[in-house]
C-alpha positions as CSV (number, residue, x, y, z in Angstrom):
1,M,53.4,1.4,3.1
2,G,51.6,1.6,6.6
3,Y,48.3,1.9,6.9
4,L,47.2,5.4,8.9
5,N,49.4,9.0,7.6
6,F,46.9,11.1,6.4
7,D,49.2,13.3,4.3
8,F,47.1,15.9,1.8
9,L,50.1,15.7,-1.1
10,Q,50.1,11.4,-1.0
11,I,46.2,11.9,-1.5
12,V,46.7,14.7,-4.5
13,S,49.6,12.6,-5.5
14,A,47.1,9.2,-5.7
15,F,44.4,10.5,-6.9
16,V,45.9,12.2,-10.2
17,V,47.7,9.1,-10.5
18,L,44.0,7.0,-10.4
19,F,41.8,9.4,-12.3
20,A,44.6,9.4,-15.4
21,V,44.2,5.3,-15.4
22,I,40.6,5.3,-15.1
23,D,39.8,8.3,-17.2
24,V,36.5,9.5,-16.6
25,A,37.0,12.0,-20.2
26,G,37.4,8.5,-22.2
27,L,34.8,6.6,-20.2
28,I,31.9,9.3,-21.7
29,P,31.8,7.9,-25.6
30,I,31.9,4.3,-24.2
31,L,29.1,5.4,-21.8
32,I,26.9,7.5,-24.1
33,S,27.2,4.8,-26.7
34,L,26.1,1.7,-24.3
35,K,22.9,4.3,-23.1
36,E,22.3,4.6,-27.1
37,K,21.8,1.2,-27.7
38,G,19.6,0.7,-24.7
39,E,21.8,-0.3,-22.5
40,Q,21.1,1.1,-18.6
41,I,23.9,2.1,-16.7
42,D,23.1,2.6,-12.9
43,A,25.8,5.0,-11.6
44,N,25.2,4.7,-8.1
45,K,25.8,0.3,-9.0
46,A,28.4,1.2,-10.8
47,A,30.0,3.3,-7.9
48,V,29.4,1.3,-4.8
49,F,30.4,-2.4,-6.8
50,S,34.0,-0.2,-8.7
51,L,34.7,0.9,-4.8
52,A,34.6,-2.5,-3.8
53,T,36.3,-4.0,-6.9
54,F,38.8,-1.5,-6.0
55,L,38.8,-2.2,-2.6
56,A,39.2,-5.5,-2.5
57,F,41.9,-6.3,-4.8
58,L,43.8,-3.3,-2.5
59,F,44.0,-5.1,0.4
60,M,43.8,-9.1,-1.4
61,G,44.5,-8.9,-5.2
62,D,47.9,-10.9,-5.4
63,V,46.0,-13.7,-2.7
64,I,42.9,-13.1,-5.6
65,L,45.1,-14.0,-8.4
66,K,46.9,-16.4,-6.8
67,L,44.1,-18.4,-5.6
68,F,42.6,-19.1,-9.4
69,G,46.4,-19.5,-10.6
70,V,46.6,-16.1,-12.6
71,D,49.6,-13.4,-12.4
72,I,49.4,-9.7,-12.9
73,S,50.3,-10.3,-16.3
74,S,47.9,-12.5,-17.9
75,F,45.0,-10.6,-16.1
76,A,46.5,-7.1,-18.0
77,V,46.3,-9.1,-21.4
78,A,42.5,-10.5,-20.7
79,G,41.6,-7.1,-19.9
80,A,43.6,-6.0,-23.0
81,L,41.6,-8.0,-25.1
82,V,37.9,-7.3,-23.8
83,I,39.2,-2.8,-23.9
84,F,40.4,-3.9,-28.2
85,G,36.8,-5.5,-28.6
86,M,35.7,-2.3,-27.5
87,A,37.6,-0.1,-29.0
88,I,37.2,-1.7,-32.5
89,E,33.3,-1.6,-31.7
90,M,33.9,2.8,-31.6
91,I,36.2,3.0,-34.4
92,F,34.4,1.1,-36.7
93,G,31.0,1.3,-35.6
94,I,29.9,-2.4,-35.4
95,E,28.8,-4.8,-32.6
96,L,31.5,-7.3,-31.5
97,F,30.2,-7.5,-28.2
98,K,26.2,-8.9,-27.8
99,M,24.9,-7.7,-24.5
100,D,22.8,-11.2,-23.9
101,G,23.3,-10.8,-19.4
102,P,20.2,-10.2,-17.6
103,K,19.2,-6.9,-17.5
104,G,21.4,-4.3,-15.6
105,T,24.9,-6.1,-15.7
106,T,26.1,-3.9,-18.4
107,T,26.4,-1.9,-15.1
108,I,28.8,-4.4,-14.2
109,V,30.2,-5.7,-17.5
110,P,31.6,-4.0,-19.0
111,V,31.2,-1.0,-17.0
112,V,32.9,-1.8,-14.1
113,F,34.7,-4.6,-15.7
114,P,36.9,-3.6,-17.3
115,L,36.8,0.4,-17.9
116,I,36.5,1.6,-14.8
117,A,38.5,-1.2,-12.8
118,G,40.1,-2.7,-15.4
119,A,44.2,-4.4,-15.7
120,G,45.5,-0.9,-16.0
121,S,43.4,0.6,-12.1
122,F,44.9,-2.7,-10.6
123,T,48.0,-2.5,-11.2
124,A,48.1,1.2,-10.6
125,L,46.7,0.1,-7.3
126,L,49.5,-2.3,-6.8
127,S,52.3,0.3,-7.3
128,L,50.4,2.8,-5.0
129,R,50.6,-0.2,-1.8
130,A,54.1,-0.6,-2.3
131,E,55.3,3.7,-2.0
132,Y,52.0,5.6,0.2
133,F,49.8,5.1,3.3
134,L,46.7,2.8,2.6
135,S,44.4,5.9,4.3
136,N,45.6,8.0,1.2
137,I,44.6,5.5,-1.3
138,I,41.4,5.1,0.2
139,I,41.2,8.3,-0.5
140,A,41.8,9.5,-3.6
141,L,39.9,6.3,-4.7
142,V,37.1,7.7,-2.7
143,L,37.1,10.8,-4.6
144,N,37.1,9.3,-8.1
145,I,34.6,6.9,-8.2
146,A,32.2,10.2,-6.4
147,V,33.8,11.9,-10.1
148,V,32.7,8.5,-11.8
149,Y,29.3,9.1,-10.2
150,L,28.9,12.7,-11.3
151,V,29.5,11.5,-14.2
152,I,26.9,8.3,-14.6
153,R,24.6,10.3,-13.3
154,K,24.8,13.6,-15.9
155,L,25.4,11.3,-18.7
156,D,22.6,12.9,-20.7
157,L,22.7,16.2,-19.9
158,I,27.4,16.2,-20.9
159,A,25.4,14.3,-24.1
160,R,23.6,17.2,-24.9
161,L,26.2,19.9,-24.1
162,I,28.7,18.2,-26.5
163,G,26.1,16.9,-29.2
164,A,25.3,14.6,-31.3
165,G,28.8,15.2,-33.6
166,G,30.2,15.8,-30.7
167,V,29.9,12.8,-29.4
168,Y,30.8,10.9,-32.7
169,V,34.1,12.3,-32.7
170,L,34.7,11.3,-29.2
171,R,33.5,7.9,-29.4
172,K,36.2,7.6,-32.8
173,F,38.7,9.6,-31.1
174,F,38.7,7.8,-27.6
175,G,38.5,4.1,-30.1
176,I,41.7,4.9,-31.1
177,I,43.0,6.3,-27.8
178,L,41.3,2.9,-26.5
179,L,43.1,1.2,-28.7
180,A,46.3,2.3,-28.5
181,I,46.3,1.5,-25.0
182,S,44.9,-1.8,-25.7
183,V,48.1,-3.0,-27.6
184,K,50.3,-1.2,-25.5
185,L,48.9,-3.2,-22.2
186,F,48.7,-6.0,-24.4
187,M,52.0,-5.8,-25.8
188,S,53.9,-5.1,-22.5
189,N,52.3,-7.9,-20.4
190,L,53.1,-10.2,-23.4
191,K,57.0,-9.8,-23.1
192,T,56.5,-10.6,-19.5
193,L,54.6,-13.5,-19.9
194,L,56.9,-14.9,-22.6
195,S,59.7,-14.2,-20.7
196,S,58.8,-15.9,-18.0
197,I,58.1,-19.1,-20.1
């Protein structure tokens, strides 16, 4: 669709779609779990990198994937496998991912990708791109990133309000939700991949 045409209803609609796909509420127990492991999550860096990643994909998503010879279904399957691993960690209390990168990289992987800017949100962006004006999508995107920033910034306060028991229950509950999302993402895109062979 076009580039500039500010429409309040389009902004609200795009915001709701992205908010549902990014799933900030579902991120809370995962982020708390990472912090409990001693990982540092930088709210500023997470917001900037997430927004930059989304904007890059919004403008050049198809080109970037084609450059590496990867289609959106393959990308989604890869993201689903990472999400599956994180769900297993949350449900069974085991550690699959060894955080062996340099200090501070947890903010980028797995927080920015695939948790915030993952295959699901990229697919949603491409869908929105075909329906809404670019200006409205960008505004909705910025508003979502602002919410993500506030959640990460106030994570310690949120953890205190929920309490240790609440965090435990949320982690298990959203672990199962995350597992279901990863299976759905994997199966739906696997069908697409197999049908293209």
